N, C-alpha and C positions, 0 to 999 in steps of 0.2 A: 542274452547268456542267461539261463535258468537260474533261480535261485540256489538248486544244490549244486549246480556248478560253481557259482560264487564262492560258496562253502566249501567246496571241497577241500581237502589237505592239498599243500602245495608240496613239492619238492623238496623244499627247505624243511618240511614238518617230517614228511615220509622217509628221506633219505639221510640229511644231515642230524649229526649229535644232538643230544638235549644239551649238551653243553655251551650251545651258542647262548650270547646273552646280548649283545647290542640289537641287535634285529628285534628283540623282543621289547625293547623299548622304543625302537623306531620303525612301527609297523607297515613299511612301503618296502618296494624294489627299487633300489636305485639305480641309475642307468650311465649317468654322466656327471662332470663336476668341473667347474672352471673357476678360478680366482677364489672367492670365497662363498660359494655357493655349490650345493649339489642339486641334480635334477633327478625326481623318480621316473620311470618309465613311462608315467600317463605326463611327464612334461612338468610338474610341480615342484617349485622352486622351494629350495632350503636354506635358509642362512646357515653356515656352519660355524659354530662357536665351540667346536670339538676338535676341531684340526687332526682327525687321525690320531687322537690321545696324545697330540703334539707331534706328531711325525711330518705335518704339514706346515710349518712355519712359515713357508714363502707362499701357502696356498694350493690350490689344486690344478695339476697342470699348466704351471708358471711358465710362459712361453719362452722365456730365457733359459730357463732348465730343459724344457721338450726339444727345442730345436737340435741342442749338441746331442742329446740323446738320441733323435731320430738320425740325424748324420753320423752317427759312430754306428748304429745299427745296420744304417742303410750301405756303410763301408765294409760291411761285416766284421767290425772290431769284436774281440775276442768277448765273449760274454762270460765264459765260465773257465776260471783258470785256476783254481785252488790258490795256493800263494805263489805260483809262478810271477817272476818279473814281467809287467806289462807295460804299453806305454800310458795307458789309462792310469796305473796305479804311479807310475813315476810323476806324472801332471799331478796328481793329487797330493801325493806326498810333498813336492814342490810349492805346491799352492798353499796346503796347510800350514808348511813351516813359515812360508814369506808372510802368508796374511794372519794367520793366528799365534803360532810357538812364539818366532823371534820378536816382533813387536811387544810381547808381552813379558819377556824376558824368562819364558817357561823352559825348562831343561829336560824336557820329553823324550822319551822314544817312544814310537806308534805301533801298536800292535793290532792285527786284524783279528779278533779269536772267535767270530763267528757272527751271523747275520742278525741276533738280535739283542736287546740290552741284557737278558740274563746271561747271555751269553759271557757278555763283557763282563758281568760281576762276578760270574763265576771264576773267570780268567785272574781278577782282581785277588779274589780271595785265596786262589791256587798261589798267586806269586806271593802274596804277603804271608802264607804259611811256610814257602819255599826258603825265602829270604830269611824269615826270624827263627824259624825251627818250632815255633810255637803254633796253639792250633784254636785259640779261643778269640773270636772277633766279637766287638762290641758292637751293637744298633742301637736304634732308638723307638722308644714308644710310637706307636702308629705310621712305623715305616713300612715302605714297600719298595722291594728291590727285585722282583720277578717271581716266576713259577716254578723255576727248577728246584730242585731239593737245597742246594745251597743257599741261594737267593732266600727260597722259604724260609730256611731257619734265621733269616736278618728280619724277615717281615712280621708286622705286628699283628694284622688281622688275623683273627680265630678262625673265620671261615675259611680263608685261604689256606691257613696252616693246617687245619684240619684235612684237607684234600691231599696231605703228602702220603698218609699211609705208614708212615714210617715214623720214628723219632727223629726229631729236628736237634742235632745236638752241635757242641762246640761254639754256640754263641749267647751272649749275654746281653738283655735290654737294660738301657739306662733311659730316665726322664728325659724326653727333648726340650727345648726351650719352650716355657710359658708352662708346660705340663704340670706344674706343681703350683701354677697361681701366683708365683714370686714368693713363696713363702719361705723358701729356703736359697742360700746364694747358689750360684751355678755351679754344679759338678761336685758339690759338697758330699753327695752320697758316692759318686765315682770316685772321687780322691780318696774318699775314707776306706773304699774297698781295696783300691790299689795298696795304701800304705799297712794295711792290718793283713798278717801272714795268715789270721785266723779267719779271715772274711770268706774264703772258699774260691775266691774268683783267680783262676790261673791267671799269670802275666798276658794280657793279650797280645796278638799278632799284631792286630790292626783295630782302629775304630771305622766305622763305614757311616756316612751321614748324608741327607738330601738338605739342601739349604732352604729348599721349600717343598714340603710333604704334599705332593699333589694328592694321590691316591688316598694319602691319610687325611686328607680335608683341608687342602692348602693351609697348612700351618708353616708360617715364615718365623725363621729364625733370624734374631737380632745379628747384627755383624760383630756387635761386640761380645757374643755369646759363640758365634763361630770362629772368633779368634782367641777366646778362653780355650775352646776344644783344641784349637790346633797348637795353642800354647802347652796344654796339658799332654798332648801327645809327643810334643817334643821333649819336655824333661821326663815322661815315663817311659820313653823309649818303645812308641807304640807308632807305627805307620797310620796316615791319616787318609782315608778314601772318600773321596767326593762323588756320589753317584749323579751325576749331572745329565743323565739318559734324557727326563722329563723337561728339565729345567734349563739346561745347556742350549747351545747356537741360537743364543738371543731373548730367547724366552722372557729373562727377567730385564732384558736391555743390554748390558755387557754380553759379549759371548760365550764366557763362562760364568754361571751364577754365583761363582765365590769371590767373583772380583772385587766388588765392591767391600768385601771384608777386607781385603788385602791380605789374604790368605793363598799360599802355596801348597797344596796337597801333594802328598807323595805318589798316588794313583788317582786318577780319574776316569771314569766311564761315561762313554757318549754313546748312544743310538739315535732313535726315532728321527730328527729331523738333520742328521747329520748327512745325509745322502738328498737332502732337499727337496726330494720328489716322492718321499713314500717308499722308495725302494730300501729293501732289508740293510742293513749296514750297520756295525758297531765298531768302536774303536775302546781298545784300552790303551791310556796315556799312562806313563810312570816314569820315575826319575832313572837316568843313565846308569847309576850303579846299581840299580834294582833290576836290571837286564841279565838277571841270572840265568835264563832259560836254556837247555840244551835244544838244539836243532830239532823240531818235532815233537818237542815233548807237549805241548799243547796246540791239538791243530784241529781240523774239520774242514768237511768236503766243500763248504759254502763260506771261506773264511777270507776268500775274494771277489767281490760282486761288482765287477767291471763296469755294468752300466751304472750301479752306483756312485762308482769314483769319477764317472763323466759327469752326472749331474751335481755331485758335492763340489766338483772343482768350479762348476757355473755358479753355483751358490756363493762359494768362497770369494770367486773373482767380482762377481756382480752386488753383492752386500757388506764383503768384510774388508774392503781395501780403503775404505773410509769409516767414519763415524757416524754416516746419517741414518742408518738404520737404529742404531743405538741410541740417536738422539731423539728420534721420533717414539720410538717405543717407550722412554722415558716419558716423553711430554705425554703421550697418551696414558700412559699409568696414572698421572693426574687427573686426566679426565674422567677415566673410570672411578678412581675413586670417588670424584665428586658426585658422579651420577649415582652410586650404591649408596653414598652419603644421604642423597637427598630420597631414594628410595626406602631407606631404613630411617629415615627420620619419625621420630616419634612411637618406633616399634623396639628401641632398646629396652626399655623397661618388659616387655615380652619377652626377651632374648634373642633377637633378631639381629645379627650383626654381619659385618664384612671384613675381609681382609685379602691381601696380596700385594704382589710385587710385578713390575714391569705389566707384561699382558698375561698374566695369570691370577685370577680373583675367584674368591670364594664367597658366597651369599649363605650363611647359616641360620637354620630355623631350628627351634627347640622341640618342635611338634614332631612326633616320629610320623613319618609319612611325608609330610608338607614339601620336604625339597623333592621325593620322586613327583608328586602331584604336579608343583611348579614344571617341572623337566615336561612333563607328559603334555601339558598345557601348552609350553612354549612348542613342543612338537606340532602339536594341531595349529598353532598360529604361524608354524613355518620357521622355527629355530630349533638348531640342534644344541643340546646340552646335556650334560650329565652330571650325577651324583657323584660324591665321594665321601671319604670320612669313615669311621668303624659302623655308623648306624644310617650311612647314607642320608646324612643329614645336612650336607652341604650341595649347594647347586654350584659347579665348577664352571669358570670361563675361560676358555684357551682359544680365542679368536686368532686368524692368521695374522702375522706380523705384518702381512702386506695388505690387509683391510684397510679400506679408504674409511675417512672419519664421518663419512655417511652411513657406510655398512656399522660402524660400531653405534652411531648413534640408534639404527633401525633395530639392532640386535637388542641395545638396551632397551629401547621401548618396548619391544616384544615382551623382554624379561619381566617390564614392569607391568605391564597385561598380565602377564601368567601370574603374578605376584598377587595382585588385585583379584584375578577371578577365581584363587583358590584359598583365599582369606576366608 
């Protein structure tokens, strides 16, 4: 191949929109994937600590999920069914109730709002406003809830908000846990605004929160802070919505990330790894008494992804009928914390820090561009990681929950080398 041919624009550059992003960070063409690894078209392996932005908690092409999917497709199972009743949907609903809802005593109805996380958030907002008759929804600094207009209004990132092109209204942002550095009691400002009829804050319909802000920089809320928020919502007649789209399905250990805090949200949104296989699927869960929808009042063409029901059911059957995955994730959390502690030892005075829960961790650098440089070097060394945070100052680690101990150590070793190489 000539040099001119090698440097010729690719179809991705000539046909695909400039909006593409991840491919700019990882300049290769991927061809196949299995377990914790992707392989490009030249056969080069990459250890995946990105996991489809959290949509592949059980790894790539997990055989215990792939086999039922192939069997279903081979038997001409219904692929597209809107919200019609199908055997695949029935099996998923039965299994979800048996393995997730009933053991936790969660009194939730299940809604299929559309295939993506932001669809679930939009449904949650619409329902909260319908139930309460109020418009304002409170979210938090550095939150991320999706890219559609309602979700963007809740999102903190200025760059993402700017893409809306219209005013983003009927939302108010409050300080997330640690945002003020412990200088004021939790919810002091929020509670004062609610008490003061001159504050200008309309009585909110709901509060939406991530227990761990993944896109916001792996900011971890304390259990006591979450309990305080739930109490405030209860006392002030506001619905509590937990966005568990990235942190649910075992990412923090328990199936739901709010379980550790002992709270029961009024509404929960799930997506990403709920299908288990990376297939589009989302859920909006809510207390039975909130189910005030009229038939067809909120719908969508792709709100019933039957192949995703098949893989989701297999994931629940395999990983959530006992506590083995939860316990292993908790154990590995300690391992990752220890490794990151060693990596940052002696650099605390330089502002390098780490934080996380379960198998989501962030390594923060104070220097503008350092996290991006670490991610670039990690890619060169065969590891996929991304940045997060308002200044892309955090390297975010999201390995599959099914990664082996050796794979976790391999990834941490590559990360350590990338940090050293970019010092």
